[in-house]
C-alpha positions in Angstrom: -12.3 -18.3 59.3 -14.2 -21.3 58.1 -13.6 -24.6 59.7 -11.1 -26.8 57.9 -12.6 -29.8 56.1 -10.7 -33.0 56.3 -10.7 -34.7 52.9 -12.6 -38.0 52.4 -11.4 -40.9 50.4 -14.4 -42.1 48.3 -14.2 -45.1 46.0 -14.3 -42.9 42.9 -12.2 -39.8 42.1 -13.5 -36.6 43.6 -16.8 -36.9 45.6 -18.9 -38.6 42.9 -20.9 -41.7 43.7 -20.4 -44.9 41.7 -23.9 -44.5 40.3 -23.2 -41.0 39.0 -20.0 -42.3 37.4 -21.8 -45.2 35.7 -24.8 -43.3 34.3 -23.3 -39.8 33.6 -20.1 -40.7 31.8 -20.0 -44.5 31.5 -17.4 -44.8 34.3 -14.8 -42.9 32.3 -12.4 -42.7 35.2 -12.3 -46.4 35.6 -11.2 -46.8 32.0 -7.9 -45.8 30.3 -7.8 -42.2 29.0 -8.9 -42.0 25.4 -5.9 -39.7 24.7 -3.0 -42.1 24.3 -1.1 -39.8 22.0 2.6 -39.4 22.7 2.7 -35.8 21.4 5.6 -33.9 22.7 3.6 -30.8 23.7 5.3 -27.5 23.8 5.5 -27.4 27.6 8.0 -30.2 27.5 9.9 -28.8 24.5 10.8 -25.6 26.2 12.3 -27.1 29.3 15.7 -26.8 27.9 15.2 -23.1 27.0 16.6 -20.7 29.5 14.0 -19.3 32.0 15.1 -15.8 31.2 14.3 -16.1 27.5 10.9 -17.6 28.1 10.0 -15.1 30.8 11.1 -12.3 28.5 8.8 -13.6 25.8 5.9 -13.8 28.4 6.5 -10.2 29.5 6.4 -9.0 25.9 3.1 -10.9 25.3 1.6 -9.6 28.5 2.5 -6.0 27.5 0.9 -6.6 24.0 -2.2 -7.9 25.6 -2.6 -4.8 27.8 -1.0 -6.6 30.8 -2.7 -8.5 33.5 -1.3 -6.3 36.2 -2.8 -3.1 34.7 -6.3 -4.6 34.7 -6.1 -6.5 38.0 -5.2 -3.6 40.2 -2.4 -5.5 41.8 1.1 -6.5 40.6 0.9 -9.7 38.6 4.0 -11.2 40.3 3.3 -10.1 43.8 0.7 -12.0 45.9 -1.3 -10.0 48.4 -0.2 -10.7 52.0 -2.5 -11.4 54.9 -4.9 -8.5 55.4 -4.5 -6.4 58.6 -8.3 -5.9 58.5 -11.1 -7.4 56.5 -11.2 -5.8 53.0 -14.3 -4.0 51.9 -16.4 -6.5 50.0 -16.6 -6.1 46.3 -20.1 -5.2 45.0 -21.9 -8.4 44.2 -20.1 -10.5 46.8 -21.2 -8.9 50.1 -23.0 -11.8 51.8 -22.3 -14.1 54.8 -20.7 -17.2 53.4 -22.6 -20.5 53.7 -20.4 -23.0 55.7 -19.6 -26.3 54.0 -22.2 -28.9 55.0 -23.9 -32.2 54.2 -27.5 -31.2 54.7 -30.3 -32.4 52.4 -31.4 -28.9 51.3 -30.3 -25.9 49.3 -28.5 -23.8 51.9 -28.4 -20.1 51.3 -27.1 -17.0 53.1 -29.1 -15.3 55.8 -31.6 -12.7 54.4 -32.1 -14.7 51.2 -35.0 -16.8 50.1 -35.6 -19.5 47.5 -38.2 -21.2 45.4 -38.2 -24.3 43.2 -39.0 -23.1 39.6 -39.5 -26.4 37.9 -38.7 -30.1 38.7 -38.4 -33.3 36.7 -41.8 -34.3 35.4 -43.4 -30.9 35.7 -45.4 -29.8 32.6 -43.6 -28.0 29.8 -45.9 -28.5 26.7 -49.6 -27.9 26.8 -51.5 -31.0 27.7 -48.8 -32.6 29.7 -50.2 -34.9 32.4 -49.4 -34.6 36.1 -46.2 -36.5 37.0 -46.6 -39.9 38.5 -43.4 -41.6 39.6 -45.0 -45.0 39.6 -46.9 -44.7 36.2 -44.6 -43.0 33.7 -45.0 -43.1 30.0 -42.8 -42.0 27.1 -45.7 -39.9 25.7 -46.0 -38.0 29.1 -42.2 -37.5 29.5 -42.0 -36.0 26.0 -44.2 -33.1 27.3 -42.7 -32.9 30.8 -39.5 -31.4 32.2 -36.6 -33.8 31.5 -34.2 -35.4 33.8 -30.9 -34.2 35.3 -31.0 -30.6 34.4 -27.6 -29.0 33.7 -27.1 -25.7 31.8 -29.6 -22.9 32.5 -30.1 -20.0 30.2 -32.3 -16.9 30.6 -33.3 -14.9 27.5 -35.1 -11.6 28.5 -38.4 -10.9 26.8 -38.8 -7.3 28.2 -36.4 -4.4 29.1 -36.7 -5.1 32.8 -36.0 -8.8 32.6 -39.2 -9.7 34.4 -40.3 -12.1 31.6 -37.7 -14.6 30.4 -37.4 -17.7 28.3 -35.8 -20.4 30.5 -33.7 -22.9 28.5 -32.4 -26.0 30.3 -30.3 -28.9 29.2 -31.1 -32.5 30.4 -27.7 -34.1 30.4 -28.4 -37.8 31.2 -30.7 -40.3 32.8 -30.2 -42.4 35.8 -32.7 -45.2 35.3 -32.2 -46.9 38.6 -33.5 -43.7 40.3 -36.1 -42.8 37.7 -38.3 -45.8 38.2 -39.5 -47.8 41.3 -36.9 -50.4 42.2 -39.4 -53.2 41.7 -40.3 -52.0 38.2 -36.8 -51.5 36.7 -34.3 -54.2 36.0 -31.0 -52.7 34.8 -30.2 -56.0 32.9 -33.6 -56.1 31.2 -35.2 -52.7 30.8 -38.6 -52.6 29.0 -39.0 -50.9 25.6 -41.3 -48.3 27.3 -38.7 -47.5 29.9 -36.0 -47.0 27.2 -38.4 -44.7 25.3 -39.0 -42.7 28.6 -35.3 -42.2 28.9 -35.0 -41.0 25.3 -37.7 -38.5 26.0 -36.0 -37.4 29.3 -32.9 -36.3 27.4 -32.4 -33.1 25.4 -33.6 -29.6 26.4 -36.7 -27.8 27.8 -37.9 -24.3 26.9 -40.3 -22.5 29.2 -41.6 -19.0 29.7 -41.0 -17.6 33.2 -41.8 -14.5 35.1 -39.8 -12.9 37.9 -42.0 -11.6 40.7 -40.9 -7.9 41.1 -42.4 -7.8 44.6 -41.6 -11.1 46.3 -38.7 -12.3 44.2 -38.2 -15.7 42.7 -39.1 -17.1 39.3 -42.3 -19.0 38.2 -43.2 -20.8 35.1 -46.0 -19.2 32.9 -47.9 -21.3 30.4 -47.2 -20.1 26.9 -46.7 -21.0 23.2 -43.0 -21.2 23.8 -43.1 -24.4 25.9 -41.0 -27.0 24.0 -39.3 -30.3 24.6 -36.3 -31.3 22.5 -35.6 -35.0 22.9 -33.7 -37.9 21.3 -36.5 -38.1 18.7 -36.3 -34.4 17.6 -34.9 -34.0 14.1 -31.7 -31.8 13.9 -30.3 -30.2 10.8 -26.6 -30.9 10.2 -24.8 -27.7 8.9 -21.3 -26.6 8.2 -18.3 -28.2 6.3 -19.0 -31.8 7.5 -22.7 -31.8 6.6 -23.3 -34.7 4.2 -19.9 -36.3 5.1 -19.5 -39.9 4.3 -18.7 -40.3 8.0 -22.2 -39.1 9.0 -24.3 -41.2 6.7 -26.4 -44.1 8.1 -29.1 -46.4 6.8 -31.7 -44.1 8.4 -30.1 -41.0 7.0 -28.1 -41.7 3.8 -27.8 -37.9 3.3 -25.7 -37.4 6.4 -27.7 -34.1 7.0 -30.5 -35.1 9.4 -29.8 -36.5 12.9 -32.5 -37.7 15.3 -31.9 -36.1 18.7 -29.3 -34.7 21.0 -27.9 -36.4 24.1 -25.7 -35.8 27.1 -26.1 -32.1 26.8 -23.8 -30.6 29.4 -23.2 -26.9 29.7 -23.9 -24.3 27.1 -24.3 -20.6 26.4 -26.7 -17.9 25.4 -25.6 -16.2 22.2 -25.6 -12.4 21.8 -28.4 -12.9 19.2 -30.7 -14.7 21.6 -30.3 -18.4 20.8 -28.7 -21.2 22.9 -25.6 -23.2 22.1 -25.4 -26.6 23.9 -22.5 -29.0 24.0 -23.0 -32.8 23.5 -20.6 -34.3 26.0 -20.4 -38.0 27.1 -22.2 -39.4 24.1 -19.9 -42.4 23.8 -21.5 -44.3 26.7 -24.8 -44.8 24.9 -23.3 -47.0 22.2 -22.6 -50.7 22.2 -20.4 -53.3 20.4 -17.5 -51.1 19.1 -15.3 -54.2 19.7 -17.1 -55.9 16.7 -15.8 -53.2 14.3 -12.9 -54.9 12.5 -11.6 -52.1 10.3 -8.5 -50.9 12.1 -8.9 -47.2 11.2 -12.5 -47.1 12.2 -11.7 -49.0 15.4 -9.0 -46.5 16.3 -11.3 -43.6 15.8 -14.0 -45.2 18.0 -11.4 -45.9 20.7 -10.2 -42.3 20.6 -13.7 -41.3 21.6 -14.1 -44.1 24.1 -17.1 -45.6 22.3 -18.2 -48.6 24.3 -17.4 -52.3 23.7 -19.9 -55.0 24.5 -23.4 -54.1 25.8 -24.2 -50.6 27.0 -25.3 -49.7 30.6 -28.8 -48.7 29.3 -29.2 -51.5 26.7 -30.7 -49.2 24.2 -29.2 -51.2 21.3 -31.9 -53.8 22.0 -34.6 -51.5 20.8 -32.9 -49.4 18.0 -30.0 -50.6 16.0 -28.5 -47.1 15.7 -27.0 -47.6 19.2 -25.3 -50.7 18.0 -22.0 -49.7 16.4 -21.6 -53.1 14.7 -24.8 -52.3 12.7 -24.4 -48.5 12.4 -20.7 -47.6 12.6 -21.3 -44.0 11.8 -24.0 -43.2 14.3 -21.5 -42.2 17.1 -20.1 -39.6 14.6 -23.5 -37.8 14.6 -23.0 -36.8 18.3 -20.3 -34.8 20.0 -21.3 -31.5 18.3 -22.4 -28.1 19.5 -26.1 -27.7 18.8 -28.1 -24.5 18.5 -31.7 -24.0 19.3 -33.9 -20.9 18.8 -36.2 -20.6 21.9 -37.9 -17.6 20.4 -39.3 -19.8 17.6 -40.9 -23.0 18.9 -41.3 -24.3 15.3 -37.6 -23.9 14.3 -35.4 -26.9 13.5 -32.4 -27.1 15.8 -28.9 -27.3 14.3 -25.7 -29.3 14.8 -22.7 -27.1 13.8 -19.9 -29.2 12.4 -17.5 -26.2 11.9 -16.9 -26.2 15.7 -15.5 -29.7 15.7 -16.5 -33.0 17.2 -15.4 -33.9 20.7 -17.0 -34.0 24.2 -18.1 -30.4 24.3 -18.7 -29.1 27.8 -20.0 -25.8 26.6 -19.9 -23.1 23.9 -19.7 -19.4 24.7 -19.4 -16.5 22.4 -17.2 -13.4 22.3 -17.3 -10.8 19.5 -13.9 -10.0 17.9 -12.5 -6.6 17.4 -13.5 -6.6 13.7 -17.1 -7.9 14.4 -16.7 -11.6 13.9 -17.8 -14.3 16.3 -15.4 -16.4 18.4 -16.7 -19.5 20.2 -14.8 -21.2 23.1 -15.3 -24.8 24.1 -13.6 -27.4 26.3 -13.3 -31.2 25.8 -14.3 -32.5 29.2 -12.1 -35.6 29.6 -8.7 -36.2 31.3 -5.8 -34.9 29.1 -8.1 -33.3 26.5 -7.9 -29.9 24.9 -9.3 -26.4 24.7 -10.7 -25.1 21.4 -11.7 -21.9 19.7 -13.7 -21.2 16.5 -13.6 -17.8 14.7 -16.2 -17.1 12.1 -15.4 -15.8 8.6 -18.4 -13.5 8.5 -19.4 -10.6 10.8 -22.0 -10.4 13.5 -25.2 -8.5 13.0 -26.4 -6.9 16.2 -29.9 -7.5 17.4 -32.2 -10.5 18.1 -34.7 -10.2 15.4 -35.6 -13.3 13.4 -33.4 -12.0 10.6 -30.4 -11.3 12.9 -30.8 -14.8 14.5 -30.7 -16.5 11.2 -27.7 -14.4 9.9 -25.7 -14.9 13.1 -26.4 -18.6 13.4 -25.1 -19.1 9.8 -21.8 -17.5 10.9 -21.1 -20.7 12.8 -21.0 -22.7 9.6 -17.8 -21.1 8.2 -14.6 -20.1 9.9 -11.4 -21.4 11.4 -11.2 -24.0 14.2 -8.2 -23.8 16.6 -6.8 -25.7 19.5 -4.8 -24.2 22.4 -1.1 -24.8 23.3 0.1 -23.4 26.6 3.7 -22.5 27.7 4.7 -21.7 31.2 7.3 -19.0 32.0 9.0 -21.0 34.8 10.4 -24.1 33.2 12.1 -26.4 35.7 10.2 -25.0 38.7 7.0 -27.0 38.5 7.5 -30.1 40.6 3.9 -31.3 40.9 3.4 -30.3 44.5 1.5 -27.1 43.8 4.4 -25.0 45.0 4.4 -21.6 43.4 7.3 -20.7 41.1 9.7 -17.9 42.0 7.6 -15.3 40.3 4.7 -16.2 42.7 2.3 -17.2 39.9 1.5 -20.0 37.6 1.5 -18.1 34.3 2.8 -17.9 30.8 1.8 -17.5 27.2 -0.1 -19.5 24.6 -1.0 -19.8 21.0 -4.0 -21.0 19.0 -3.0 -23.6 16.5 -5.3 -23.7 13.4 -6.8 -27.1 12.5 -9.1 -26.4 9.6 -10.9 -23.6 7.8 -13.7 -24.4 5.4 -12.4 -27.1 3.1 -8.8 -26.4 4.0 -7.0 -28.6 6.6 -3.9 -27.4 8.4 -3.1 -30.8 9.9 -0.8 -33.1 8.0 -2.4 -36.4 7.0 -6.0 -35.1 7.6 -8.5 -33.8 5.2 -10.7 -31.0 6.5 -13.6 -33.4 6.7 -11.5 -35.7 9.0 -10.5 -32.7 11.1 -14.1 -31.8 11.9 -15.4 -35.3 12.5 -12.3 -36.7 14.3 -11.1 -33.5 15.9 -9.4 -35.2 18.9 -7.0 -37.0 16.6 -6.3 -33.9 14.6 -5.5 -32.0 17.8 -3.2 -34.8 18.9 -1.2 -34.4 15.7 -0.5 -30.7 16.2 0.7 -31.2 19.9 -2.0 -29.3 21.7 -1.6 -29.1 25.5 -3.2 -31.9 27.5 -5.4 -30.3 30.2 -7.1 -31.5 33.4 -10.7 -31.9 32.2 -11.5 -28.5 30.6 -15.1 -27.8 31.3 -17.1 -24.6 31.1 -15.3 -21.7 29.3 -16.7 -18.2 29.3 -15.6 -14.6 28.5 -15.9 -12.0 31.3 -18.2 -9.2 30.0 -16.4 -6.6 32.2 -12.6 -7.2 31.8 -12.7 -9.2 28.5 -10.6 -12.1 29.7 -11.6 -15.7 29.3 -12.1 -18.1 32.2 -12.0 -21.9 32.1 -12.9 -24.4 34.8 -10.5 -27.4 34.9 -12.4 -29.8 37.1 -9.7 -32.4 38.2 -7.4 -35.1 36.9 -6.3 -37.6 39.5 -4.1 -39.3 36.8 -1.9 -36.3 36.2 1.7 -37.4 36.8 0.8 -41.1 37.2 3.1 -43.7 35.7 2.8 -43.7 31.9 0.6 -40.6 32.0 1.3 -36.9 31.1 3.3 -35.1 33.8 2.8 -31.7 35.2 3.3 -28.4 33.4 2.7 -24.9 34.6 -0.9 -24.7 33.4 -1.6 -28.1 35.1 0.8 -27.9 38.0 -0.3 -30.6 40.4 0.2 -34.4 40.4 -3.0 -36.3 41.3 -5.1 -33.2 40.8 -8.3 -34.1 42.7 -9.6 -30.6 43.3 -9.1 -28.8 40.0 -8.2 -25.2 39.2 -9.4 -22.1 37.3 -7.6 -20.7 34.3 -7.7 -17.1 33.1 -6.3 -15.8 29.9 -6.2 -12.6 27.8 -6.1 -12.6 24.1 -3.4 -10.5 22.4 -4.7 -6.9 22.3 -7.9 -8.2 23.9 -9.0 -9.4 20.5 -10.8 -12.8 20.4 -9.5 -13.3 16.9 -5.9 -13.2 18.0 -3.8 -16.4 17.7 -1.7 -15.6 20.8 -2.5 -14.9 24.4 -1.1 -14.6 27.9 -2.5 -16.7 30.8 -2.3 -17.4 34.5 -4.2 -19.5 37.1 -6.7 -17.6 39.2 -7.3 -20.5 41.6 -5.7 -23.8 42.5 -8.6 -25.3 44.4 -8.9 -27.4 47.5 -8.6 -27.1 51.2 -7.2 -23.5 51.9 -5.2 -25.0 54.8 -3.3 -27.3 52.3 0.0 -26.1 50.9 -0.9 -27.0 47.3 -3.8 -24.5 47.0 -3.7 -20.9 45.7 -6.3 -18.3 45.8 -5.0 -15.6 43.5 -2.7 -14.3 46.1 -5.5 -13.6 48.6 -5.2 -14.6 52.3 -6.1 -18.2 52.4 -7.3 -17.9 56.0 -10.4 -15.9 54.8 -11.6 -18.1 51.9 -14.2 -20.8 51.5 -12.9 -24.3 50.6 -13.7 -25.1 47.0 -13.2 -28.3 45.0 -13.9 -29.5 41.5 -15.0 -26.4 39.6 -17.4 -27.1 36.8 -19.7 -24.4 35.4 -18.9 -20.7 35.6 -20.9 -17.5 35.2 -20.4 -13.7 35.7 -22.4 -11.0 37.4 -22.6 -7.5 36.0 -19.7 -6.4 38.2 -17.4 -9.0 36.5 -17.2 -11.3 39.5 -16.7 -15.0 38.7 -19.3 -17.5 40.0 -18.3 -21.1 40.1 -20.5 -24.2 40.4 -18.8 -27.4 41.6 -19.2 -31.1 40.7 -17.8 -33.9 42.9 -16.5 -32.0 45.9 -13.5 -34.0 47.1 -13.4 -32.3 50.5 -16.3 -34.2 52.1 -19.1 -31.6 51.8 -22.0 -31.1 49.4 -21.3 -29.2 46.1 -22.0 -25.5 46.0 -21.9 -22.2 44.2 -19.1 -19.7 45.0 -18.3 -16.1 44.1 -14.8 -14.7 43.6 -13.7 -11.2 42.5 -11.1 -11.4 39.7 -9.5 -7.9 40.1 -8.3 -5.6 42.8 -7.3 -6.4 46.4 -10.0 -9.1 46.8 -8.9 -11.1 43.8 -9.1 -14.7 44.8 -11.5 -14.2 47.8 -13.7 -17.2 47.3 -17.0 -17.2 49.2 -19.6 -19.9 49.2 -23.0 -18.6 48.3 -25.1 -21.8 48.5 -24.8 -25.6 48.8 -27.0 -28.2 47.2 -28.6 -31.3 48.7 -27.1 -34.7 49.4 -25.7 -36.5 46.4 -26.4 -33.5 44.1 -24.2 -31.4 41.8 -24.5 -27.7 41.3 -25.0 -26.8 37.6 -26.0 -24.0 35.2 -25.6 -20.9 37.4 -27.2 -17.6 36.3 -26.5 -14.5 38.3 -28.5 -11.3 37.7 -28.9 -8.2 39.9 -32.0 -9.7 41.6 -31.8 -13.4 41.0 -29.5 -16.5 41.2 -30.5 -19.6 39.4 -28.9 -23.0 39.8 -29.8 -26.5 38.4 -29.7 -29.0 41.2 -28.6 -32.2 39.3 -29.0 -35.8 40.5 -30.0 -35.2 44.2 -29.7 -38.5 46.1 -27.6 -40.2 43.4 -25.3 -41.7 46.0 -28.1 -44.3 46.6 -27.9 -47.6 44.8 -31.5 -47.3 43.6 -34.8 -45.6 44.3 -35.6 -48.3 47.0 -33.7 -46.4 49.7 -33.3 -42.7 48.7 -30.6 -40.8 50.5 -32.3 -37.5 49.6 -36.0 -36.4 49.6 -35.4 -33.0 48.1 -37.2 -31.0 46.9 -40.6 -32.3 48.0 -39.5 -33.6 51.5 -41.0 -36.3 53.6 -40.6 -39.7 52.0 -40.7 -38.3 48.4 -38.3 -39.5 45.8 -35.6 -36.9 44.9 -36.2 -34.9 41.6 -33.6 -32.8 39.7 -34.9 -29.2 39.8 -34.2 -25.6 39.0 -34.0 -23.3 42.0 -34.2 -19.5 42.2 -32.6 -17.5 45.0 -33.2 -13.9 45.8 -32.4 -11.4 48.6 -35.2 -10.3 50.9 -35.1 -6.5 50.7 -36.9 -3.6 52.4 -40.6 -3.0 52.3 -41.2 -6.6 51.0 -39.2 -5.9 47.7 -36.3 -8.1 46.6 -32.9 -6.6 47.2 -29.7 -6.9 45.0 -27.7 -10.0 45.0 -24.4 -9.6 47.0 -25.3 -6.3 48.5 -26.1 -5.8 52.2 
């Protein structure tokens, strides 16, 4: 059994440092939630319905969906008791767990090895100069690997997966760590420093090769090397392209946007492109308090667009960051963007049909009749889960023609938001205590918001639904969730899994109370949601759901590990990004561990007797967050974001990873592999 971790009590929710909170999300947790809607969501409405009627409806829905129990290998309502002997490890999860720690390193299991693939400032585009922390320029950064890597995508270029395009998001910049302390004044940044930050945002594309003998991943110079920054021109497509709400003085057409920012998680599409979610875009803007039109002001407030000066002071050097001068500029961010790594000359796209909110990710599942469904979460407290289903059908393959055809599918279809109903009304008391049926579970429905030029929301045009999606979702009484982050379909069992990172305001005075899908007051550790669409079809408008994990200290009464013996699991807190291996095991990266240890990457089987058996595979250095996991048979990739960000500035770094010694910390991508026999790499999660 792993030693119990006693929780710490940091100044900010979870384990995040104040610096991370300021630069990553504009200190969102210190401000009132943007969702002040008083919608009476369905979880409250059904409390006066008899439990028997609701449970019966849930049973019918589960049967229609094929039934969780039939696929899981264990009775859905019967948790597994303590095992008399250790169960046989599920393929892909057979490794010795890494104990929770606070070391300034990437800690991995015995018999595994690691290598840094690329770090902030390394060359991406031909001609990039060598990185110099003390002498940076915007021109150099535009050719170098950006800051604070998040999503990681691998796109195979050969049948064996030895050559891959590596696509990485650069979520945000932390200027007090990016520059020497005696060079950077947060109150008075220079124009060059601001332009360096613009170039450090966006995405990087690199060609990599996996060493078939020694393992690991290395960057290979190629024509594919590309940086996408806040100066890259994006094409706006879909039903809101050309909208009056997207027009600015620099772009009176409303169809061309300069750049992408705060790109959090994403997804590789079946056709070989990358979808990336623009998340905390609001923090970059200033002076929303000077907007006097009450309707426009309410819309800005619903998206938390900043009043007064911004943290980074970008508005001093480009008026587009000043809402009082360019009131529509914030509306040009908060979309899902798509890039084609296979074509370095292609123009990236912002897809308006998928709605505008703080997209954490966007991941694709093909429907039963061949259309495309895209799942995405709005990563803020009390926000919603969304789905888009295309009108047209998917064309298999990753040729240039197939990529263009399938990308265009995301421009026309139906946008939905989720409403969840528990099957145990009256039993959820906020303590995390399981209901009488031994599971947090129930049914749900997808509520249509808009399709093409048709709005399904009273008082909203279709154009308004796409641009002000949060307010449209408020109107239809969607379920307020505990920070829905990465959402991905499981390629083996077909279910959908969502990370709900935390929400310490759940149940607080004047805030939304608990419901069965968000069952804990003051939820500081988060949970993992699993659902199955009716008949397993991603186009369905109904589903059945249950919680796989209620995270935290396994010794605490308010945690739940899928019914597995809690004495055998690793502590896990604040799930963020998710991925799957070829066996269908779920891999979870954490952000803001509230249990006093560094963040990490965890595996958990989702079916059979080991369902819920969480095991920690690695941990990241001091002050860092684990992002963008990729898990293949022979390789695990993680993005180590903001190492040492618990320091006030670069003057006294708390981490020296990855270069060691007295070096400044640098966000980096790390590859991990198993050392096998005869010098060849082994399989991940196999002894």
